[in-house]
Each structure stands twice: as C-alpha cells, then as structure tokens.
C-alpha positions in Angstrom: -1.0 19.5 -9.8 -4.6 17.9 -10.0 -6.5 15.9 -10.8 -8.1 18.0 -14.0 -4.4 19.4 -14.7 -3.3 16.6 -16.5 -2.4 16.7 -19.2 -4.6 14.0 -21.6 -1.6 12.8 -23.3 -0.3 10.7 -19.9 -0.9 8.2 -18.3 -4.1 7.4 -20.3 -6.0 4.4 -19.1 -8.9 2.8 -21.5 -10.5 1.6 -18.0 -11.6 2.0 -15.0 -8.9 1.0 -11.8 -10.6 -1.1 -9.5 -9.0 -3.0 -7.2 -11.7 -5.5 -5.5 -9.0 -7.5 -3.7 -8.1 -5.1 -1.2 -10.7 -2.8 -1.0 -14.1 -5.1 -2.0 -16.1 -1.8 -0.6 -13.9 0.5 -2.9 -11.2 2.7 -2.3 -13.3 5.2 -2.0 -15.2 4.1 1.3 -11.7 3.2 2.4 -11.4 5.8 4.2 -7.4 6.0 3.3 -7.3 8.3 0.1 -9.0 11.3 0.0 -11.7 12.4 -2.8 -9.0 13.7 -5.4 -6.4 10.5 -4.8 -9.5 7.7 -5.6 -10.3 9.7 -8.5 -6.7 9.8 -9.8 -6.9 6.0 -9.4 -10.0 5.4 -11.0 -9.4 7.1 -14.0 -5.2 6.8 -14.3 -4.2 3.5 -11.8 -4.4 1.0 -15.4 -1.6 2.8 -17.1 0.4 4.2 -13.7 0.0 0.0 -12.2 1.6 -0.9 -16.4 4.3 1.7 -15.7 5.2 0.9 -12.5 5.6 -2.5 -13.2 7.2 -2.0 -16.4 4.5 -3.5 -18.8 4.1 -0.2 -20.9 6.8 2.5 -22.3 6.7 5.5 -21.1 6.0 7.8 -23.3 6.0 11.8 -22.1 8.3 13.5 -19.9 6.1 13.2 -17.0 5.3 9.0 -17.1 9.6 8.6 -17.4 9.6 10.6 -14.2 6.7 8.6 -12.9 8.6 5.6 -13.6 11.8 7.4 -12.3 9.9 7.9 -9.0 8.6 4.3 -8.2 12.2 3.2 -9.2 13.8 5.0 -5.8 15.9 7.0 -8.3 13.9 10.1 -7.7 11.1 11.6 -4.5 7.6 12.5 -5.4 6.7 15.9 -6.5 3.8 15.6 -8.2 -0.4 14.8 -7.2 -0.1 11.1 -9.0 3.2 10.9 -7.9 2.2 10.4 -4.3 -1.5 8.9 -4.0 0.1 5.9 -6.2 2.9 5.8 -3.6 0.6 6.5 -1.4 -1.1 3.5 -3.1 1.2 0.9 -2.5 1.6 1.1 1.0 -1.6 0.7 1.9 -2.1 -2.3 -0.5 1.8 -3.8 0.6 2.1 -3.0 3.9 1.0 -6.0 6.1 -2.4 -5.4 7.1 -2.3 -4.7 11.1 -4.2 -7.5 13.1 -6.3 -6.2 16.7 -6.2 -8.7 19.0 -7.4 -8.4 23.1 -5.5 -10.8 24.0 -2.2 -9.8 22.6 0.5 -11.3 20.2 2.9 -11.9 22.9 4.3 -15.0 23.9 5.4 -15.5 27.5 7.9 -18.1 27.7 8.9 -19.5 31.0 12.7 -20.4 31.5 14.2 -24.0 32.0 14.5 -23.6 35.9 11.2 -22.5 36.6 10.0 -26.1 34.6 12.6 -28.5 35.9 10.5 -30.8 38.1 12.7 -30.7 40.9 12.0 -26.8 41.6 7.9 -27.7 41.9 7.1 -28.6 45.7 3.9 -30.4 45.4 4.5 -31.8 49.0 5.1 -28.8 50.5 2.2 -26.9 53.0 
C-alpha cells in the first residue's frame, strides 16, 4: 500500500497534520521520514492521531486494524501503520544529547576523600 492507494473512505482528515512542537521546520526537512511517509503523515495524520488516542472511533476495517496495531495487539503490516509507529517512536523517544565533556559523573570512594589519607607534609 502506498500513499495513493489508501481507500478514500479510510483515514479521512479535514486538514493537514503538522507537528510544530517536534518538527518546527517541518517533517519533510527533518530527515526522519521519506517523502512518501511525510505525505501520509501530512494528509492523514489528523485522523491517525485521533484514532490512536481514541478520540475518533474506527469506521472501516482498515481503521480498526490500525487501532489494534496502535494498542500493540497486531504487528504493523501496511505503510500507514508502519509510518505512524515510526512517527510515534521518533516523537516519544527521548532526544539524544551529545556533549564533548561526557555525561558520566565520577565519584571518589570514601577511602580517597578522608582527611587521614591526604599527606600534605610528604616531600
């Protein structure tokens, strides 16, 4: 199934889907999605989000299957299901933060920090 083979009676949305919070420059510019995936998300994302969060009830077999995939009852098989789960994984997974200094904190053991173990007068 590609973006053009989605049945007209499934995943109907009255507006385009944009996620300005997670993709302020647009999903197409993020590099996270293919052009076909961006087209699916923009054209059907409003309906997909509503079906996934339960605010819209499924009207077709394809929509019902999508809901069951979102609930983890079925494995994703078609492009819509795979694209939505990919989007969810990108949005819900914590963003990786890279630094030059590292993130691990080095803690000294109690033995090394006791005043008795420091020999100031040794020369």
